[in-house]
N, CA, C, O and the ligand as a Tripos MOL2 file, in Angstrom:
@<TRIPOS>MOLECULE
protein
  293   291    74     0     0
PROTEIN
NO_CHARGES

@<TRIPOS>ATOM
      1 N          53.2220   39.3080   -0.1870 N.3       1 MET1
      2 CA         54.0940   39.3790   -1.3550 C.3       1 MET1
      3 C          54.0620   40.7930   -1.9420 C.2       1 MET1
      4 O          53.0040   41.4170   -2.0160 O.2       1 MET1
      5 N          55.2120   41.2840   -2.3510 N.am      2 LYS2
      6 CA         55.3030   42.6580   -2.8550 C.3       2 LYS2
      7 C          55.4430   42.6710   -4.3750 C.2       2 LYS2
      8 O          56.0020   41.7560   -4.9800 O.2       2 LYS2
      9 N          54.9200   43.7320   -4.9640 N.am      3 CYS3
     10 CA         55.0290   43.9380   -6.4090 C.3       3 CYS3
     11 C          56.4810   44.2560   -6.7650 C.2       3 CYS3
     12 O          57.1100   45.1100   -6.1420 O.2       3 CYS3
     13 N          57.0070   43.5520   -7.7830 N.am      4 HIS4
     14 CA         58.3920   43.8100   -8.2000 C.3       4 HIS4
     15 C          58.4960   45.1110   -8.9830 C.2       4 HIS4
     16 O          59.5910   45.6240   -9.2120 O.2       4 HIS4
     17 N          57.3570   45.6340   -9.3860 N.am      5 ASN5
     18 CA         57.3370   46.8390  -10.2130 C.3       5 ASN5
     19 C          57.3300   48.1080   -9.3600 C.2       5 ASN5
     20 O          58.1220   49.0210   -9.5950 O.2       5 ASN5
     21 N          56.4350   48.1650   -8.3660 N.am      6 CYS6
     22 CA         56.2710   49.4040   -7.6060 C.3       6 CYS6
     23 C          56.3810   49.1920   -6.1050 C.2       6 CYS6
     24 O          56.3760   50.1620   -5.3480 O.2       6 CYS6
     25 N          56.4820   47.9270   -5.6500 N.am      7 GLY7
     26 CA         56.5760   47.6670   -4.2180 C.3       7 GLY7
     27 C          55.2380   47.6160   -3.5060 C.2       7 GLY7
     28 O          55.1900   47.4730   -2.2850 O.2       7 GLY7
     29 N          54.1480   47.7320   -4.2590 N.am      8 GLY8
     30 CA         52.8030   47.6380   -3.6830 C.3       8 GLY8
     31 C          52.4730   46.2100   -3.2700 C.2       8 GLY8
     32 O          53.2350   45.2790   -3.5300 O.2       8 GLY8
     33 N          51.3230   46.0560   -2.6210 N.am      9 GLU9
     34 CA         50.9030   44.7330   -2.1550 C.3       9 GLU9
     35 C          50.1160   44.0020   -3.2390 C.2       9 GLU9
     36 O          49.2270   44.5660   -3.8770 O.2       9 GLU9
     37 N          50.4750   42.7100   -3.4310 N.am     10 PHE10
     38 CA         49.6900   41.8700   -4.3190 C.3      10 PHE10
     39 C          48.4550   41.3690   -3.5980 C.2      10 PHE10
     40 O          48.5080   41.0730   -2.4040 O.2      10 PHE10
     41 N          47.3640   41.2710   -4.2990 N.am     11 GLU11
     42 CA         46.1780   40.6260   -3.7460 C.3      11 GLU11
     43 C          45.6730   39.5960   -4.7380 C.2      11 GLU11
     44 O          45.8990   39.7310   -5.9410 O.2      11 GLU11
     45 N          44.9750   38.5430   -4.2380 N.am     12 SER12
     46 CA         44.4880   37.5390   -5.1850 C.3      12 SER12
     47 C          43.1650   37.9730   -5.7780 C.2      12 SER12
     48 O          42.2340   38.3610   -5.0730 O.2      12 SER12
     49 N          43.1130   37.8950   -7.0800 N.am     13 VAL13
     50 CA         41.9130   38.2410   -7.8370 C.3      13 VAL13
     51 C          41.7250   37.1730   -8.9140 C.2      13 VAL13
     52 O          42.6380   36.3940   -9.1870 O.2      13 VAL13
     53 N          40.5550   37.1410   -9.5130 N.am     14 THR14
     54 CA         40.3880   36.3040  -10.6970 C.3      14 THR14
     55 C          40.1620   37.2300  -11.8860 C.2      14 THR14
     56 O          39.4910   38.2570  -11.7850 O.2      14 THR14
     57 N          40.7390   36.8350  -13.0060 N.am     15 THR15
     58 CA         40.6550   37.6750  -14.1890 C.3      15 THR15
     59 C          40.6090   36.7940  -15.4290 C.2      15 THR15
     60 O          40.7430   35.5740  -15.3390 O.2      15 THR15
     61 N          40.4200   37.4130  -16.5710 N.am     16 ASP16
     62 CA         40.4230   36.7030  -17.8520 C.3      16 ASP16
     63 C          41.6850   37.1080  -18.5950 C.2      16 ASP16
     64 O          41.9390   38.2970  -18.7810 O.2      16 ASP16
     65 N          42.4820   36.1240  -19.0240 N.am     17 LEU17
     66 CA         43.7360   36.4620  -19.6990 C.3      17 LEU17
     67 C          43.8860   35.6860  -21.0010 C.2      17 LEU17
     68 O          43.5120   34.5150  -21.0750 O.2      17 LEU17
     69 N          44.4340   36.3360  -22.0340 N.am     18 PRO18
     70 CA         44.7230   35.6430  -23.2890 C.3      18 PRO18
     71 C          46.1210   35.0370  -23.2720 C.2      18 PRO18
     72 O          47.0620   35.6380  -22.7530 O.2      18 PRO18
     73 N          46.2490   33.8440  -23.8440 N.am     19 PHE19
     74 CA         47.5660   33.2030  -23.9950 C.3      19 PHE19
     75 C          47.7430   32.8340  -25.4540 C.2      19 PHE19
     76 O          46.8630   32.2330  -26.0700 O.2      19 PHE19
     77 N          48.8840   33.1980  -25.9940 N.am     20 LYS20
     78 CA         49.1890   32.8410  -27.3730 C.3      20 LYS20
     79 C          49.6420   31.3830  -27.4070 C.2      20 LYS20
     80 O          50.5500   30.9990  -26.6700 O.2      20 LYS20
     81 N          49.0180   30.5760  -28.2500 N.am     21 THR21
     82 CA         49.3800   29.1590  -28.3110 C.3      21 THR21
     83 C          50.0470   28.8150  -29.6290 C.2      21 THR21
     84 O          50.5210   27.6910  -29.7960 O.2      21 THR21
     85 N          50.0990   29.7380  -30.5600 N.am     22 GLY22
     86 CA         50.7270   29.5050  -31.8470 C.3      22 GLY22
     87 C          50.8210   30.8260  -32.5720 C.2      22 GLY22
     88 O          50.4510   31.8680  -32.0310 O.2      22 GLY22
     89 N          51.3250   30.7850  -33.8210 N.am     23 ALA23
     90 CA         51.5310   32.0180  -34.5720 C.3      23 ALA23
     91 C          50.2290   32.7900  -34.7280 C.2      23 ALA23
     92 O          50.2230   34.0200  -34.6710 O.2      23 ALA23
     93 N          49.1110   32.0620  -34.9270 N.am     24 HIS24
     94 CA         47.8500   32.7440  -35.1650 C.3      24 HIS24
     95 C          46.7570   32.2430  -34.2370 C.2      24 HIS24
     96 O          45.5740   32.3950  -34.5400 O.2      24 HIS24
     97 N          47.1280   31.6570  -33.1250 N.am     25 SER25
     98 CA         46.0840   31.1590  -32.2340 C.3      25 SER25
     99 C          46.2700   31.6770  -30.8130 C.2      25 SER25
    100 O          47.3790   31.7880  -30.2910 O.2      25 SER25
    101 N          45.1330   31.9850  -30.2240 N.am     26 ILE26
    102 CA         45.0940   32.5510  -28.8770 C.3      26 ILE26
    103 C          44.0010   31.8250  -28.1140 C.2      26 ILE26
    104 O          42.9240   31.5740  -28.6550 O.2      26 ILE26
    105 N          44.2710   31.4880  -26.8660 N.am     27 ILE27
    106 CA         43.1650   31.0530  -26.0290 C.3      27 ILE27
    107 C          42.9690   32.0860  -24.9260 C.2      27 ILE27
    108 O          43.9240   32.6790  -24.4240 O.2      27 ILE27
    109 N          41.7400   32.2780  -24.5770 N.am     28 ILE28
    110 CA         41.4060   33.1830  -23.4810 C.3      28 ILE28
    111 C          40.9290   32.3160  -22.3280 C.2      28 ILE28
    112 O          39.9700   31.5570  -22.4690 O.2      28 ILE28
    113 N          41.5880   32.4290  -21.2040 N.am     29 ILE29
    114 CA         41.1810   31.6630  -20.0250 C.3      29 ILE29
    115 C          40.4600   32.6030  -19.0750 C.2      29 ILE29
    116 O          41.0000   33.6190  -18.6370 O.2      29 ILE29
    117 N          39.2190   32.2310  -18.7690 N.am     30 LYS30
    118 CA         38.3900   33.0590  -17.8940 C.3      30 LYS30
    119 C          38.4980   32.5720  -16.4520 C.2      30 LYS30
    120 O          38.7930   31.4050  -16.1920 O.2      30 LYS30
    121 N          38.2540   33.4860  -15.5320 N.am     31 ASP31
    122 CA         38.2610   33.1720  -14.1000 C.3      31 ASP31
    123 C          39.6020   32.6030  -13.6350 C.2      31 ASP31
    124 O          39.6520   31.6990  -12.8010 O.2      31 ASP31
    125 N          40.6700   33.1420  -14.1830 N.am     32 LEU32
    126 CA         42.0040   32.6820  -13.8140 C.3      32 LEU32
    127 C          42.4360   33.3560  -12.5020 C.2      32 LEU32
    128 O          42.3930   34.5820  -12.4000 O.2      32 LEU32
    129 N          42.8460   32.5800  -11.5120 N.am     33 PRO33
    130 CA         43.3060   33.1920  -10.2630 C.3      33 PRO33
    131 C          44.7310   33.7190  -10.4150 C.2      33 PRO33
    132 O          45.6470   32.9540  -10.7190 O.2      33 PRO33
    133 N          44.9190   35.0040  -10.2080 N.am     34 VAL34
    134 CA         46.2430   35.6200  -10.3020 C.3      34 VAL34
    135 C          46.4670   36.5050   -9.0810 C.2      34 VAL34
    136 O          45.5330   36.8310   -8.3480 O.2      34 VAL34
    137 N          47.7200   36.8850   -8.8800 N.am     35 MET35
    138 CA         48.0390   37.8860   -7.8770 C.3      35 MET35
    139 C          48.1960   39.2120   -8.6230 C.2      35 MET35
    140 O          48.9830   39.3240   -9.5630 O.2      35 MET35
    141 N          47.4280   40.2130   -8.1810 N.am     36 GLN36
    142 CA         47.5040   41.5000   -8.8720 C.3      36 GLN36
    143 C          47.8420   42.6080   -7.8930 C.2      36 GLN36
    144 O          47.3360   42.6490   -6.7710 O.2      36 GLN36
    145 N          48.7150   43.5110   -8.3450 N.am     37 CYS37
    146 CA         49.1160   44.6440   -7.5270 C.3      37 CYS37
    147 C          47.9560   45.6280   -7.4240 C.2      37 CYS37
    148 O          47.3800   46.0130   -8.4420 O.2      37 CYS37
    149 N          47.6080   46.0370   -6.2110 N.am     38 GLY38
    150 CA         46.5250   46.9840   -6.0140 C.3      38 GLY38
    151 C          46.9190   48.3910   -6.4340 C.2      38 GLY38
    152 O          46.0610   49.2650   -6.5520 O.2      38 GLY38
    153 N          48.1920   48.6150   -6.6590 N.am     39 ASN39
    154 CA         48.7000   49.9470   -6.9480 C.3      39 ASN39
    155 C          48.8970   50.1970   -8.4420 C.2      39 ASN39
    156 O          48.4370   51.2120   -8.9640 O.2      39 ASN39
    157 N          49.5800   49.2760   -9.1380 N.am     40 CYS40
    158 CA         49.9230   49.5440  -10.5370 C.3      40 CYS40
    159 C          49.3070   48.5320  -11.5020 C.2      40 CYS40
    160 O          49.5250   48.6220  -12.7110 O.2      40 CYS40
    161 N          48.5260   47.5520  -10.9730 N.am     41 ASN41
    162 CA         47.8660   46.5440  -11.8090 C.3      41 ASN41
    163 C          48.8140   45.5480  -12.4710 C.2      41 ASN41
    164 O          48.3860   44.7720  -13.3250 O.2      41 ASN41
    165 N          50.0800   45.5550  -12.0980 N.am     42 GLU42
    166 CA         50.9960   44.4830  -12.4850 C.3      42 GLU42
    167 C          50.4270   43.1750  -11.9350 C.2      42 GLU42
    168 O          49.8850   43.1570  -10.8300 O.2      42 GLU42
    169 N          50.5420   42.0880  -12.6870 N.am     43 TYR43
    170 CA         50.0570   40.8340  -12.1270 C.3      43 TYR43
    171 C          51.0790   39.7370  -12.2990 C.2      43 TYR43
    172 O          51.9460   39.8200  -13.1680 O.2      43 TYR43
    173 N          50.9830   38.7140  -11.4820 N.am     44 MET44
    174 CA         51.8090   37.5360  -11.6650 C.3      44 MET44
    175 C          50.9670   36.3030  -11.4690 C.2      44 MET44
    176 O          49.9840   36.3020  -10.7280 O.2      44 MET44
    177 N          51.3800   35.2400  -12.1600 N.am     45 ILE45
    178 CA         50.6600   33.9780  -12.1030 C.3      45 ILE45
    179 C          51.4990   33.0150  -11.2880 C.2      45 ILE45
    180 O          52.6790   32.8180  -11.5750 O.2      45 ILE45
    181 N          50.8990   32.4170  -10.2800 N.am     46 GLU46
    182 CA         51.6440   31.4950   -9.4290 C.3      46 GLU46
    183 C          51.9870   30.2110  -10.1900 C.2      46 GLU46
    184 O          51.2910   29.8220  -11.1280 O.2      46 GLU46
    185 N          53.0790   29.5620   -9.7620 N.am     47 ASP47
    186 CA         53.5970   28.3870  -10.4790 C.3      47 ASP47
    187 C          52.5510   27.2920  -10.6740 C.2      47 ASP47
    188 O          52.4390   26.7250  -11.7610 O.2      47 ASP47
    189 N          51.7860   26.9960   -9.6220 N.am     48 GLN48
    190 CA         50.8380   25.8790   -9.7500 C.3      48 GLN48
    191 C          49.6960   26.2340  -10.6970 C.2      48 GLN48
    192 O          49.1270   25.3550  -11.3440 O.2      48 GLN48
    193 N          49.3600   27.5240  -10.7790 N.am     49 VAL49
    194 CA         48.3410   27.9670  -11.7270 C.3      49 VAL49
    195 C          48.8890   27.9030  -13.1430 C.2      49 VAL49
    196 O          48.2000   27.4820  -14.0720 O.2      49 VAL49
    197 N          50.1440   28.3300  -13.2940 N.am     50 MET50
    198 CA         50.7830   28.3180  -14.6140 C.3      50 MET50
    199 C          50.9150   26.8960  -15.1520 C.2      50 MET50
    200 O          50.7530   26.6660  -16.3510 O.2      50 MET50
    201 N          51.2110   25.9320  -14.2580 N.am     51 GLU51
    202 CA         51.2940   24.5310  -14.6810 C.3      51 GLU51
    203 C          49.9700   24.0600  -15.2590 C.2      51 GLU51
    204 O          49.9260   23.3610  -16.2720 O.2      51 GLU51
    205 N          48.8760   24.4620  -14.5840 N.am     52 ARG52
    206 CA         47.5520   24.0590  -15.0640 C.3      52 ARG52
    207 C          47.2270   24.7510  -16.3880 C.2      52 ARG52
    208 O          46.6020   24.1630  -17.2720 O.2      52 ARG52
    209 N          47.6610   26.0130  -16.5110 N.am     53 VAL53
    210 CA         47.4660   26.7350  -17.7690 C.3      53 VAL53
    211 C          48.1980   26.0040  -18.9000 C.2      53 VAL53
    212 O          47.6590   25.8440  -19.9950 O.2      53 VAL53
    213 N          49.4390   25.5600  -18.6230 N.am     54 ASP54
    214 CA         50.1980   24.8140  -19.6300 C.3      54 ASP54
    215 C          49.4420   23.5600  -20.0720 C.2      54 ASP54
    216 O          49.4220   23.2310  -21.2580 O.2      54 ASP54
    217 N          48.8190   22.8570  -19.1120 N.am     55 LYS55
    218 CA         48.0580   21.6500  -19.4380 C.3      55 LYS55
    219 C          46.8470   21.9980  -20.2840 C.2      55 LYS55
    220 O          46.5290   21.3030  -21.2490 O.2      55 LYS55
    221 N          46.1680   23.0860  -19.9140 N.am     56 ILE56
    222 CA         45.0000   23.5230  -20.6890 C.3      56 ILE56
    223 C          45.4260   23.8470  -22.1190 C.2      56 ILE56
    224 O          44.7490   23.4770  -23.0780 O.2      56 ILE56
    225 N          46.5570   24.5440  -22.2490 N.am     57 ILE57
    226 CA         47.0510   24.9130  -23.5810 C.3      57 ILE57
    227 C          47.3790   23.6600  -24.3900 C.2      57 ILE57
    228 O          47.0830   23.5880  -25.5830 O.2      57 ILE57
    229 N          47.9940   22.6680  -23.7300 N.am     58 ASP58
    230 CA         48.3170   21.3970  -24.4070 C.3      58 ASP58
    231 C          47.0790   20.7050  -24.9630 C.2      58 ASP58
    232 O          47.1480   20.0450  -26.0000 O.2      58 ASP58
    233 N          45.9410   20.8540  -24.2740 N.am     59 MET59
    234 CA         44.7260   20.1430  -24.6680 C.3      59 MET59
    235 C          43.9660   20.8410  -25.7910 C.2      59 MET59
    236 O          43.0610   20.2560  -26.3860 O.2      59 MET59
    237 N          44.3280   22.0920  -26.0830 N.am     60 THR60
    238 CA         43.5440   22.8340  -27.0720 C.3      60 THR60
    239 C          44.0280   22.5370  -28.4880 C.2      60 THR60
    240 O          45.1760   22.1510  -28.7100 O.2      60 THR60
    241 N          43.1320   22.7260  -29.4150 N.am     61 GLU61
    242 CA         43.4520   22.6040  -30.8330 C.3      61 GLU61
    243 C          44.3630   23.7560  -31.2400 C.2      61 GLU61
    244 O          44.0430   24.9160  -30.9800 O.2      61 GLU61
    245 N          45.4930   23.4510  -31.8750 N.am     62 LYS62
    246 CA         46.4360   24.5050  -32.2300 C.3      62 LYS62
    247 C          46.0210   25.2780  -33.4820 C.2      62 LYS62
    248 O          46.5760   26.3370  -33.7760 O.2      62 LYS62
    249 N          45.0460   24.7460  -34.2130 N.am     63 ASN63
    250 CA         44.6450   25.4390  -35.4390 C.3      63 ASN63
    251 C          43.3740   26.2730  -35.2720 C.2      63 ASN63
    252 O          42.8410   26.8120  -36.2420 O.2      63 ASN63
    253 N          42.8960   26.3720  -34.0220 N.am     64 VAL64
    254 CA         41.7530   27.2400  -33.7590 C.3      64 VAL64
    255 C          42.2920   28.6350  -33.4590 C.2      64 VAL64
    256 O          43.2040   28.7890  -32.6470 O.2      64 VAL64
    257 N          41.7340   29.6410  -34.1090 N.am     65 GLU65
    258 CA         42.3060   30.9780  -33.9570 C.3      65 GLU65
    259 C          42.0810   31.5610  -32.5680 C.2      65 GLU65
    260 O          42.9970   32.1040  -31.9490 O.2      65 GLU65
    261 N          40.8620   31.4410  -32.0970 N.am     66 VAL66
    262 CA         40.5560   31.9530  -30.7640 C.3      66 VAL66
    263 C          39.6800   30.9350  -30.0510 C.2      66 VAL66
    264 O          38.6760   30.4710  -30.5920 O.2      66 VAL66
    265 N          40.0710   30.5970  -28.8380 N.am     67 GLU67
    266 CA         39.2500   29.6850  -28.0600 C.3      67 GLU67
    267 C          39.0930   30.2980  -26.6680 C.2      67 GLU67
    268 O          40.0460   30.8380  -26.1070 O.2      67 GLU67
    269 N          37.8980   30.2080  -26.1270 N.am     68 VAL68
    270 CA         37.6550   30.7530  -24.7890 C.3      68 VAL68
    271 C          37.3600   29.5910  -23.8520 C.2      68 VAL68
    272 O          36.4610   28.7870  -24.1000 O.2      68 VAL68
    273 N          38.1230   29.5180  -22.7820 N.am     69 LEU69
    274 CA         37.9650   28.4270  -21.8210 C.3      69 LEU69
    275 C          37.8090   29.0020  -20.4260 C.2      69 LEU69
    276 O          38.2010   30.1370  -20.1540 O.2      69 LEU69
    277 N          37.2320   28.1990  -19.5510 N.am     70 ARG70
    278 CA         37.0970   28.6050  -18.1740 C.3      70 ARG70
    279 C          38.1370   27.8470  -17.3500 C.2      70 ARG70
    280 O          38.2990   26.6370  -17.5080 O.2      70 ARG70
    281 N          38.8300   28.5530  -16.4810 N.am     71 PHE71
    282 CA         39.8000   27.9040  -15.6130 C.3      71 PHE71
    283 C          39.0400   27.1780  -14.5080 C.2      71 PHE71
    284 O          38.3590   27.8060  -13.6970 O.2      71 PHE71
    285 N          39.1590   25.8590  -14.4800 N.am     72 ALA72
    286 CA         38.4660   25.0830  -13.4580 C.3      72 ALA72
    287 C          39.4520   24.7690  -12.3440 C.2      72 ALA72
    288 O          40.4320   24.0590  -12.5700 O.2      72 ALA72
    289 N          39.2120   25.2800  -11.1650 N.am     73 ALA73
    290 CA         40.1400   25.0830  -10.0420 C.3      73 ALA73
    291 C          40.0530   23.6540   -9.5310 C.2      73 ALA73
    292 O          40.7570   23.2910   -8.5880 O.2      73 ALA73
    293 ZN         52.7710   47.3900   -8.4370 Zn       74 ZN74
@<TRIPOS>BOND
     1     1     2 1
     2     2     3 1
     3     3     4 2
     4     3     5 am
     5     5     6 1
     6     6     7 1
     7     7     8 2
     8     7     9 am
     9     9    10 1
    10    10    11 1
    11    11    12 2
    12    11    13 am
    13    13    14 1
    14    14    15 1
    15    15    16 2
    16    15    17 am
    17    17    18 1
    18    18    19 1
    19    19    20 2
    20    19    21 am
    21    21    22 1
    22    22    23 1
    23    23    24 2
    24    23    25 am
    25    25    26 1
    26    26    27 1
    27    27    28 2
    28    27    29 am
    29    29    30 1
    30    30    31 1
    31    31    32 2
    32    31    33 am
    33    33    34 1
    34    34    35 1
    35    35    36 2
    36    35    37 am
    37    37    38 1
    38    38    39 1
    39    39    40 2
    40    39    41 am
    41    41    42 1
    42    42    43 1
    43    43    44 2
    44    43    45 am
    45    45    46 1
    46    46    47 1
    47    47    48 2
    48    47    49 am
    49    49    50 1
    50    50    51 1
    51    51    52 2
    52    51    53 am
    53    53    54 1
    54    54    55 1
    55    55    56 2
    56    55    57 am
    57    57    58 1
    58    58    59 1
    59    59    60 2
    60    59    61 am
    61    61    62 1
    62    62    63 1
    63    63    64 2
    64    63    65 am
    65    65    66 1
    66    66    67 1
    67    67    68 2
    68    67    69 am
    69    69    70 1
    70    70    71 1
    71    71    72 2
    72    71    73 am
    73    73    74 1
    74    74    75 1
    75    75    76 2
    76    75    77 am
    77    77    78 1
    78    78    79 1
    79    79    80 2
    80    79    81 am
    81    81    82 1
    82    82    83 1
    83    83    84 2
    84    83    85 am
    85    85    86 1
    86    86    87 1
    87    87    88 2
    88    87    89 am
    89    89    90 1
    90    90    91 1
    91    91    92 2
    92    91    93 am
    93    93    94 1
    94    94    95 1
    95    95    96 2
    96    95    97 am
    97    97    98 1
    98    98    99 1
    99    99   100 2
   100    99   101 am
   101   101   102 1
   102   102   103 1
   103   103   104 2
   104   103   105 am
   105   105   106 1
   106   106   107 1
   107   107   108 2
   108   107   109 am
   109   109   110 1
   110   110   111 1
   111   111   112 2
   112   111   113 am
   113   113   114 1
   114   114   115 1
   115   115   116 2
   116   115   117 am
   117   117   118 1
   118   118   119 1
   119   119   120 2
   120   119   121 am
   121   121   122 1
   122   122   123 1
   123   123   124 2
   124   123   125 am
   125   125   126 1
   126   126   127 1
   127   127   128 2
   128   127   129 am
   129   129   130 1
   130   130   131 1
   131   131   132 2
   132   131   133 am
   133   133   134 1
   134   134   135 1
   135   135   136 2
   136   135   137 am
   137   137   138 1
   138   138   139 1
   139   139   140 2
   140   139   141 am
   141   141   142 1
   142   142   143 1
   143   143   144 2
   144   143   145 am
   145   145   146 1
   146   146   147 1
   147   147   148 2
   148   147   149 am
   149   149   150 1
   150   150   151 1
   151   151   152 2
   152   151   153 am
   153   153   154 1
   154   154   155 1
   155   155   156 2
   156   155   157 am
   157   157   158 1
   158   158   159 1
   159   159   160 2
   160   159   161 am
   161   161   162 1
   162   162   163 1
   163   163   164 2
   164   163   165 am
   165   165   166 1
   166   166   167 1
   167   167   168 2
   168   167   169 am
   169   169   170 1
   170   170   171 1
   171   171   172 2
   172   171   173 am
   173   173   174 1
   174   174   175 1
   175   175   176 2
   176   175   177 am
   177   177   178 1
   178   178   179 1
   179   179   180 2
   180   179   181 am
   181   181   182 1
   182   182   183 1
   183   183   184 2
   184   183   185 am
   185   185   186 1
   186   186   187 1
   187   187   188 2
   188   187   189 am
   189   189   190 1
   190   190   191 1
   191   191   192 2
   192   191   193 am
   193   193   194 1
   194   194   195 1
   195   195   196 2
   196   195   197 am
   197   197   198 1
   198   198   199 1
   199   199   200 2
   200   199   201 am
   201   201   202 1
   202   202   203 1
   203   203   204 2
   204   203   205 am
   205   205   206 1
   206   206   207 1
   207   207   208 2
   208   207   209 am
   209   209   210 1
   210   210   211 1
   211   211   212 2
   212   211   213 am
   213   213   214 1
   214   214   215 1
   215   215   216 2
   216   215   217 am
   217   217   218 1
   218   218   219 1
   219   219   220 2
   220   219   221 am
   221   221   222 1
   222   222   223 1
   223   223   224 2
   224   223   225 am
   225   225   226 1
   226   226   227 1
   227   227   228 2
   228   227   229 am
   229   229   230 1
   230   230   231 1
   231   231   232 2
   232   231   233 am
   233   233   234 1
   234   234   235 1
   235   235   236 2
   236   235   237 am
   237   237   238 1
   238   238   239 1
   239   239   240 2
   240   239   241 am
   241   241   242 1
   242   242   243 1
   243   243   244 2
   244   243   245 am
   245   245   246 1
   246   246   247 1
   247   247   248 2
   248   247   249 am
   249   249   250 1
   250   250   251 1
   251   251   252 2
   252   251   253 am
   253   253   254 1
   254   254   255 1
   255   255   256 2
   256   255   257 am
   257   257   258 1
   258   258   259 1
   259   259   260 2
   260   259   261 am
   261   261   262 1
   262   262   263 1
   263   263   264 2
   264   263   265 am
   265   265   266 1
   266   266   267 1
   267   267   268 2
   268   267   269 am
   269   269   270 1
   270   270   271 1
   271   271   272 2
   272   271   273 am
   273   273   274 1
   274   274   275 1
   275   275   276 2
   276   275   277 am
   277   277   278 1
   278   278   279 1
   279   279   280 2
   280   279   281 am
   281   281   282 1
   282   282   283 1
   283   283   284 2
   284   283   285 am
   285   285   286 1
   286   286   287 1
   287   287   288 2
   288   287   289 am
   289   289   290 1
   290   290   291 1
   291   291   292 2
@<TRIPOS>SUBSTRUCTURE
     1 MET1         2 RESIDUE 1 A MET
     2 LYS2         6 RESIDUE 1 A LYS
     3 CYS3        10 RESIDUE 1 A CYS
     4 HIS4        14 RESIDUE 1 A HIS
     5 ASN5        18 RESIDUE 1 A ASN
     6 CYS6        22 RESIDUE 1 A CYS
     7 GLY7        26 RESIDUE 1 A GLY
     8 GLY8        30 RESIDUE 1 A GLY
     9 GLU9        34 RESIDUE 1 A GLU
    10 PHE10       38 RESIDUE 1 A PHE
    11 GLU11       42 RESIDUE 1 A GLU
    12 SER12       46 RESIDUE 1 A SER
    13 VAL13       50 RESIDUE 1 A VAL
    14 THR14       54 RESIDUE 1 A THR
    15 THR15       58 RESIDUE 1 A THR
    16 ASP16       62 RESIDUE 1 A ASP
    17 LEU17       66 RESIDUE 1 A LEU
    18 PRO18       70 RESIDUE 1 A PRO
    19 PHE19       74 RESIDUE 1 A PHE
    20 LYS20       78 RESIDUE 1 A LYS
    21 THR21       82 RESIDUE 1 A THR
    22 GLY22       86 RESIDUE 1 A GLY
    23 ALA23       90 RESIDUE 1 A ALA
    24 HIS24       94 RESIDUE 1 A HIS
    25 SER25       98 RESIDUE 1 A SER
    26 ILE26      102 RESIDUE 1 A ILE
    27 ILE27      106 RESIDUE 1 A ILE
    28 ILE28      110 RESIDUE 1 A ILE
    29 ILE29      114 RESIDUE 1 A ILE
    30 LYS30      118 RESIDUE 1 A LYS
    31 ASP31      122 RESIDUE 1 A ASP
    32 LEU32      126 RESIDUE 1 A LEU
    33 PRO33      130 RESIDUE 1 A PRO
    34 VAL34      134 RESIDUE 1 A VAL
    35 MET35      138 RESIDUE 1 A MET
    36 GLN36      142 RESIDUE 1 A GLN
    37 CYS37      146 RESIDUE 1 A CYS
    38 GLY38      150 RESIDUE 1 A GLY
    39 ASN39      154 RESIDUE 1 A ASN
    40 CYS40      158 RESIDUE 1 A CYS
    41 ASN41      162 RESIDUE 1 A ASN
    42 GLU42      166 RESIDUE 1 A GLU
    43 TYR43      170 RESIDUE 1 A TYR
    44 MET44      174 RESIDUE 1 A MET
    45 ILE45      178 RESIDUE 1 A ILE
    46 GLU46      182 RESIDUE 1 A GLU
    47 ASP47      186 RESIDUE 1 A ASP
    48 GLN48      190 RESIDUE 1 A GLN
    49 VAL49      194 RESIDUE 1 A VAL
    50 MET50      198 RESIDUE 1 A MET
    51 GLU51      202 RESIDUE 1 A GLU
    52 ARG52      206 RESIDUE 1 A ARG
    53 VAL53      210 RESIDUE 1 A VAL
    54 ASP54      214 RESIDUE 1 A ASP
    55 LYS55      218 RESIDUE 1 A LYS
    56 ILE56      222 RESIDUE 1 A ILE
    57 ILE57      226 RESIDUE 1 A ILE
    58 ASP58      230 RESIDUE 1 A ASP
    59 MET59      234 RESIDUE 1 A MET
    60 THR60      238 RESIDUE 1 A THR
    61 GLU61      242 RESIDUE 1 A GLU
    62 LYS62      246 RESIDUE 1 A LYS
    63 ASN63      250 RESIDUE 1 A ASN
    64 VAL64      254 RESIDUE 1 A VAL
    65 GLU65      258 RESIDUE 1 A GLU
    66 VAL66      262 RESIDUE 1 A VAL
    67 GLU67      266 RESIDUE 1 A GLU
    68 VAL68      270 RESIDUE 1 A VAL
    69 LEU69      274 RESIDUE 1 A LEU
    70 ARG70      278 RESIDUE 1 A ARG
    71 PHE71      282 RESIDUE 1 A PHE
    72 ALA72      286 RESIDUE 1 A ALA
    73 ALA73      290 RESIDUE 1 A ALA
    74 ZN74       293 GROUP 0 **** ****
């Protein structure tokens, strides 16, 4: 798969990413598997991973300002 930004090669890595779940709430998901460009650090999240992220977000308390979770594969 090629990077849409620079044409470099994507590689699979795990990283920690923040997701906004409300006006003042953010969850940080650790060990998230993403595809990252080795050239420009652009990343993309695959559909099946994003679906699981959506489920994780649904399960979190919306009134917690910051929550840190681990992505369980
Ligand atoms: Zn790139």
